[in-house]
C-alpha positions as CSV (number, residue, x, y, z in Angstrom):
1,M,0.0,0.0,0.0
2,Y,1.3,3.5,-0.9
3,S,1.7,6.0,1.9
4,V,3.4,9.4,2.7
5,Y,3.8,10.7,6.2
6,Q,7.0,12.8,6.2
7,H,8.5,14.3,3.1
8,W,12.0,13.5,4.2
9,D,11.4,9.8,4.5
10,R,13.0,7.9,1.6
11,L,11.1,8.6,-1.6
12,K,10.0,5.4,-3.4
13,T,7.4,6.4,-6.0
14,C,6.8,9.9,-7.5
15,I,4.8,11.5,-10.2
16,V,6.8,13.8,-12.5
17,G,4.7,16.2,-14.7
18,R,4.8,16.5,-18.5
19,S,4.5,19.4,-20.9
20,Y,3.1,19.4,-24.4
21,P,5.7,18.4,-27.1
22,P,7.1,21.1,-29.4
23,Q,4.9,19.9,-32.3
24,F,1.8,20.8,-30.2
25,Y,2.5,24.5,-31.1
26,S,2.5,24.0,-34.9
27,Y,-0.9,25.9,-35.0
28,I,0.9,29.1,-34.1
29,T,1.6,31.1,-37.4
30,N,3.8,33.8,-35.9
31,P,7.4,32.4,-35.7
32,R,8.3,34.9,-33.0
33,V,5.8,33.1,-30.8
34,R,5.9,29.6,-32.1
35,N,9.7,29.4,-31.8
36,V,9.7,30.4,-28.2
37,M,6.9,27.9,-27.3
38,E,8.8,25.2,-29.1
39,R,12.0,26.1,-27.2
40,I,10.2,26.1,-23.9
41,A,8.7,22.6,-24.7
42,I,12.1,21.1,-25.6
43,E,14.0,22.6,-22.7
44,T,11.3,21.7,-20.2
45,E,11.4,18.0,-21.2
46,E,15.2,18.1,-21.1
47,D,15.0,19.3,-17.5
48,Y,12.4,16.7,-16.7
49,Q,14.7,14.0,-18.0
50,K,17.6,15.3,-15.8
51,L,15.3,15.1,-12.8
52,I,14.0,11.7,-13.7
53,S,17.6,10.4,-14.2
54,L,18.5,11.6,-10.8
55,L,15.5,10.1,-9.1
56,E,16.0,6.8,-10.8
57,S,19.6,6.8,-9.6
58,F,18.1,6.6,-6.1
59,N,15.8,3.8,-7.1
60,V,12.7,6.0,-7.2
61,E,9.9,4.7,-9.4
62,V,8.8,7.6,-11.7
63,L,5.3,7.8,-12.9
64,R,4.3,10.3,-15.6
65,P,1.0,11.7,-17.1
66,E,0.5,10.7,-20.7
67,I,-0.5,13.1,-23.5
68,K,-2.2,10.8,-26.0
69,R,-4.2,13.2,-28.2
70,D,-3.5,15.7,-30.9
71,S,-3.5,19.4,-30.0
72,I,-6.9,20.0,-31.5
73,D,-8.4,17.6,-28.9
74,Y,-7.3,20.0,-26.2
75,Y,-8.9,23.0,-27.9
76,I,-12.0,24.3,-26.2
77,A,-13.9,26.1,-29.1
78,P,-16.2,28.3,-27.0
79,R,-13.2,29.9,-25.3
80,G,-10.8,29.7,-28.2
81,K,-8.1,28.4,-25.9
82,Y,-6.2,25.2,-25.2
83,L,-6.2,23.3,-21.9
84,P,-2.9,23.7,-20.0
85,P,-0.6,20.6,-19.9
86,P,-0.2,18.4,-16.8
87,M,2.9,20.3,-15.6
88,T,2.4,20.5,-11.8
89,P,0.8,17.3,-10.4
90,R,1.5,18.5,-6.8
91,D,-1.1,21.2,-7.2
92,Y,-3.9,18.7,-7.8
93,S,-2.9,15.5,-6.1
94,G,-1.4,14.3,-2.8
95,M,-0.9,11.2,-0.6
96,F,-1.7,11.9,3.0
97,G,-1.0,8.8,5.0
98,N,-2.4,6.1,2.8
99,N,-5.3,8.2,1.5
100,F,-4.8,9.8,-2.0
101,Y,-6.5,13.1,-2.7
102,A,-7.1,14.2,-6.3
103,N,-9.2,17.1,-7.4
104,H,-11.1,17.3,-10.7
105,I,-8.2,18.7,-12.6
106,F,-6.3,15.6,-11.9
107,N,-9.4,13.6,-12.9
108,K,-10.2,15.7,-15.9
109,F,-9.5,13.1,-18.6
110,D,-10.3,9.6,-17.5
111,D,-8.8,8.1,-20.7
112,D,-5.8,10.4,-20.8
113,W,-3.3,12.2,-18.7
114,Y,-3.4,10.4,-15.3
115,S,-5.4,7.3,-16.2
116,E,-2.6,4.8,-15.8
117,I,-1.5,6.4,-12.5
118,K,-5.0,6.5,-11.1
119,N,-5.5,2.8,-12.0
120,K,-2.3,1.9,-10.2
121,I,-3.2,3.9,-7.1
122,K,-6.8,2.7,-6.9
123,I,-5.7,-0.9,-6.5
124,T,-4.6,-0.4,-2.9
125,N,-5.5,3.1,-1.7
126,N,-8.5,5.1,-0.7
127,V,-9.0,7.9,-3.3
128,F,-10.8,11.2,-2.5
129,D,-12.1,13.4,-5.3
130,T,-12.1,17.0,-4.1
131,A,-12.1,20.4,-5.8
132,D,-11.3,22.2,-2.6
133,I,-7.7,21.1,-1.7
134,N,-4.7,22.4,-3.5
135,T,-2.1,20.1,-2.1
136,A,0.9,22.3,-2.9
137,S,-0.4,24.5,0.0
138,I,-0.1,21.7,2.5
139,T,3.1,20.6,4.3
140,R,3.2,17.2,5.9
141,I,5.2,16.8,9.1
142,G,4.2,13.5,10.6
143,K,1.1,14.0,12.7
144,D,1.0,17.7,11.9
145,L,-0.4,19.1,8.6
146,Y,0.2,22.8,7.8
147,F,-2.3,24.3,5.4
148,G,-1.2,27.5,3.7
149,S,-3.8,30.2,3.1
150,L,-3.8,30.4,-0.7
151,P,-6.2,32.9,-2.3
152,L,-5.2,31.8,-5.8
153,A,-5.9,28.1,-5.2
154,Q,-9.3,28.2,-6.9
155,L,-8.2,29.8,-10.2
156,W,-7.6,26.4,-11.8
157,P,-10.8,24.7,-10.6
158,R,-12.7,27.7,-11.7
159,F,-11.2,27.6,-15.2
160,Y,-11.9,23.9,-15.6
161,K,-15.4,24.3,-14.4
162,Q,-16.1,26.9,-17.0
163,I,-14.7,24.7,-19.7
164,E,-16.8,21.8,-18.5
165,N,-19.9,23.9,-18.5
166,E,-19.1,25.2,-22.0
167,K,-18.6,21.7,-23.4
168,N,-21.6,20.2,-21.7
169,S,-23.9,23.2,-21.2
170,E,-27.0,21.2,-21.9
171,K,-26.1,18.9,-19.0
172,G,-25.6,21.7,-16.5
173,P,-23.1,21.7,-13.6
174,T,-21.8,18.3,-12.4
175,K,-19.1,19.2,-9.9
176,K,-18.6,21.5,-6.9
177,F,-16.5,24.5,-7.4
178,I,-15.8,28.0,-6.0
179,D,-17.1,30.8,-8.2
180,N,-14.1,33.0,-8.0
181,Y,-10.8,33.2,-6.1
182,E,-11.8,36.3,-4.1
183,Q,-14.0,34.1,-2.0
184,T,-11.1,31.8,-1.0
185,T,-10.5,33.6,2.3
186,I,-8.9,32.4,5.5
187,E,-12.4,31.6,6.8
188,Y,-13.0,29.4,3.8
189,T,-9.7,27.7,4.2
190,K,-10.7,26.9,7.8
191,K,-13.8,25.2,6.4
192,I,-11.6,23.0,4.2
193,I,-9.4,22.2,7.1
194,N,-12.4,21.2,9.2
195,S,-13.7,18.9,6.5
196,F,-10.2,17.4,6.0
197,S,-9.8,16.8,9.7
198,K,-13.1,14.9,9.9
199,E,-11.8,12.5,7.2
200,N,-8.3,12.3,8.8
201,P,-8.8,12.4,12.6
202,N,-5.3,11.1,13.3
203,Y,-3.8,14.4,12.1
204,R,-3.4,17.8,13.8
205,T,-4.1,20.5,11.3
206,H,-2.8,24.1,11.3
207,L,-3.5,27.2,9.2
208,V,-0.3,29.2,8.3
209,N,-0.8,32.4,6.4
210,T,1.9,32.1,3.7
211,Q,0.0,34.1,1.0
212,G,1.1,31.7,-1.6
213,H,1.8,28.0,-2.2
214,S,3.5,27.0,1.1
215,D,6.2,25.1,-0.9
216,G,7.1,28.4,-2.6
217,T,7.6,30.1,0.7
218,F,9.2,27.6,3.1
219,C,10.6,24.0,3.1
220,P,11.1,21.9,6.2
221,V,14.1,19.9,4.8
222,V,14.7,17.5,7.7
223,P,13.7,17.5,11.3
224,G,15.2,20.6,12.8
225,L,15.9,22.6,9.6
226,I,13.7,24.9,7.6
227,V,14.6,27.0,4.5
228,S,12.4,30.0,4.3
229,L,11.7,33.4,2.7
230,H,12.5,36.2,5.1
231,D,9.0,37.5,5.5
232,I,7.7,34.3,7.1
233,Q,8.2,34.8,10.9
234,E,5.9,32.5,12.8
235,Y,8.2,29.5,13.2
236,E,8.7,29.9,17.0
237,K,5.0,28.8,17.2
238,T,4.8,26.3,14.4
239,F,8.3,24.8,14.6
240,P,9.7,25.7,18.0
241,D,13.5,25.3,18.3
242,W,14.1,24.4,14.7
243,E,16.9,26.2,12.8
244,V,15.5,28.5,10.1
245,V,17.7,29.6,7.2
246,Y,16.3,32.6,5.5
247,L,17.0,33.3,1.8
248,Q,18.6,36.7,1.5
249,N,18.5,39.0,-1.5
250,Q,16.0,36.7,-3.3
251,S,13.4,39.4,-3.9
252,W,12.0,39.9,-7.4
253,N,12.9,43.6,-7.0
254,A,16.5,42.7,-7.7
255,V,15.7,41.2,-11.2
256,Q,15.4,44.2,-13.5
257,S,14.4,42.2,-16.6
258,F,11.5,40.8,-14.7
259,L,10.5,44.2,-13.5
260,D,10.5,45.4,-17.1
261,L,8.1,42.7,-18.1
262,K,6.0,43.2,-15.0
263,E,4.8,46.4,-16.5
264,K,3.1,44.3,-19.2
265,N,2.0,41.1,-17.4
266,R,1.6,42.2,-13.7
267,G,4.3,39.8,-12.5
268,K,2.5,36.7,-13.6
269,W,5.2,34.9,-15.6
270,W,8.7,35.4,-17.1
271,V,10.7,33.8,-19.9
272,P,14.2,35.2,-19.6
273,G,15.4,36.8,-22.9
274,E,11.9,37.4,-24.2
275,E,11.1,40.5,-22.2
276,L,11.0,42.7,-25.3
277,N,9.2,40.2,-27.5
278,D,5.8,41.9,-27.5
279,D,4.4,39.3,-29.9
280,F,5.1,36.6,-27.4
281,T,3.8,38.6,-24.5
282,D,0.6,39.5,-26.2
283,F,0.1,35.9,-27.2
284,V,0.5,34.5,-23.7
285,E,-1.6,37.2,-22.1
286,T,-4.4,36.7,-24.7
287,W,-4.4,32.9,-25.3
288,L,-2.4,31.3,-22.4
289,D,-3.4,33.5,-19.5
290,H,-4.9,30.4,-17.8
291,W,-1.6,28.5,-18.2
292,V,0.5,30.9,-16.1
293,G,0.1,31.7,-12.4
294,Y,1.7,34.5,-10.4
295,V,5.4,33.7,-10.0
296,E,5.9,36.9,-7.9
297,E,4.2,35.1,-5.0
298,S,6.9,32.4,-4.9
299,V,10.6,32.1,-4.8
300,F,11.5,28.7,-6.4
301,D,14.8,28.4,-4.6
302,V,12.7,27.3,-1.7
303,N,10.8,24.8,-3.9
304,M,12.9,21.8,-3.2
305,L,12.3,18.0,-3.5
306,V,13.6,15.9,-0.6
307,I,14.6,12.4,-1.6
308,D,15.6,11.3,1.9
309,K,17.2,12.8,5.0
310,K,20.6,12.9,3.3
311,N,19.7,14.1,-0.2
312,V,17.7,17.0,-1.6
313,V,17.1,18.3,-5.1
314,C,17.3,22.1,-5.6
315,N,17.3,24.6,-8.4
316,N,20.7,26.3,-7.8
317,Y,23.5,27.1,-5.4
318,N,22.9,29.3,-2.3
319,K,25.7,29.6,0.1
320,A,23.7,30.0,3.3
321,V,21.4,27.1,2.4
322,F,24.3,24.8,1.3
323,D,26.2,25.6,4.5
324,A,23.1,24.6,6.5
325,F,22.9,21.4,4.4
326,E,26.5,20.6,5.3
327,R,25.8,21.1,9.1
328,H,22.9,18.6,8.8
329,G,24.7,16.1,6.7
330,I,22.6,16.7,3.6
331,T,23.9,16.4,0.0
332,P,22.3,18.9,-2.4
333,H,21.6,17.9,-6.1
334,I,21.1,20.7,-8.5
335,V,18.6,20.4,-11.3
336,N,17.9,23.7,-12.9
337,F,14.3,23.7,-14.0
338,R,14.8,26.6,-16.4
339,H,11.2,27.6,-17.2
340,R,9.8,27.5,-13.7
341,Y,9.0,31.2,-14.1
342,F,6.7,30.5,-17.0
343,W,5.1,27.3,-15.7
344,D,4.8,28.7,-12.2
345,G,6.2,25.6,-10.7
346,G,9.5,24.5,-9.2
347,L,11.0,21.1,-8.5
348,H,8.5,20.4,-5.7
349,C,5.5,21.6,-7.8
350,I,6.3,19.5,-10.8
351,T,6.4,16.3,-8.7
352,S,3.9,14.5,-6.4
353,D,5.0,12.0,-3.8
354,I,3.0,8.7,-4.0
355,D,5.0,6.5,-1.8
356,R,7.7,7.0,0.9
357,E,9.1,4.7,3.5
358,G,8.2,5.3,7.1
359,T,5.2,5.6,9.4
360,M,3.5,8.5,11.1
361,Q,5.8,10.2,13.6
362,D,4.9,12.8,16.2
363,Y,7.5,15.6,16.3
364,F,5.5,17.8,18.7
365,P,3.8,15.4,21.2
366,E,3.2,18.2,23.7
367,R,0.4,19.5,21.4
368,D,-1.8,16.6,22.5
369,K,-1.4,17.5,26.2
370,P,-4.4,19.3,27.8
């Protein structure tokens, strides 16, 4: 049976996302746009393969979504737009203990993207279909689950619900969804937590106000060590006595080319070298606005994938972080996911843990005392 309790236990099975292949973009007539999308597709898969090779060297079983159709099959005529590829499975799926949660984005194509993975998991695990939980905003630490408050979490479910209604308007609504992301307040997040707690009474749940995907704001790497953005300051309550290494000088305000593009796209995405390509910017903002997120809310140097207590995958070198790794006996492995600022996903986002060794541990037993 598959299970995940702590994300520093040895990783055994993991989903790695997939982008559309370069030929998907053959419908784009403007070469200043098509060439960039083709390059993004090629380089994205190259980086996926580097990550997969590293994981397999640690005997991790890698599962991947499949893209089995031609591009026209992913075209939604009423909207004139294409469905985004299955890039970030962490956003839409997660194993909590031996229960697997998947929202309706993960379940969108029963005969496509995740069908083989779903069939594999359903053999042995309880599967929950929910539109309310974005698992990238949840951090698992044994008996404790930390839910990040994520106002943008419902953007994707909302988009898919609109597409479903447009394709099946005569059938009417068939799934639960939140009408718009402004309604996803802290109070609503608390309702999600209460519902989740009833289904999982063995966990303690906590709300942490990270204002973004929690895995884009902090990473508990091993027991006793957290890597974090500087503006998250609540750890004496949530992780008392743990060492916190803050990433310094990682603000987007230091990246001038991103700031130049921000005037046009409001800080949602970035492809380095294409800041002055107005054809490309206009295309993304017009036709792929539902593909991109808001990268300004995350710093992907925090977005790391822990293989086990001695090995972690990260995007690049940071002296303070690597010094901390050395103190804790951790070996970093660099895999530069080059287009994380376009896909709005780092190494943690583009994966989803399905199975890790270990059983539930309680790192804060005093929390059960009256």
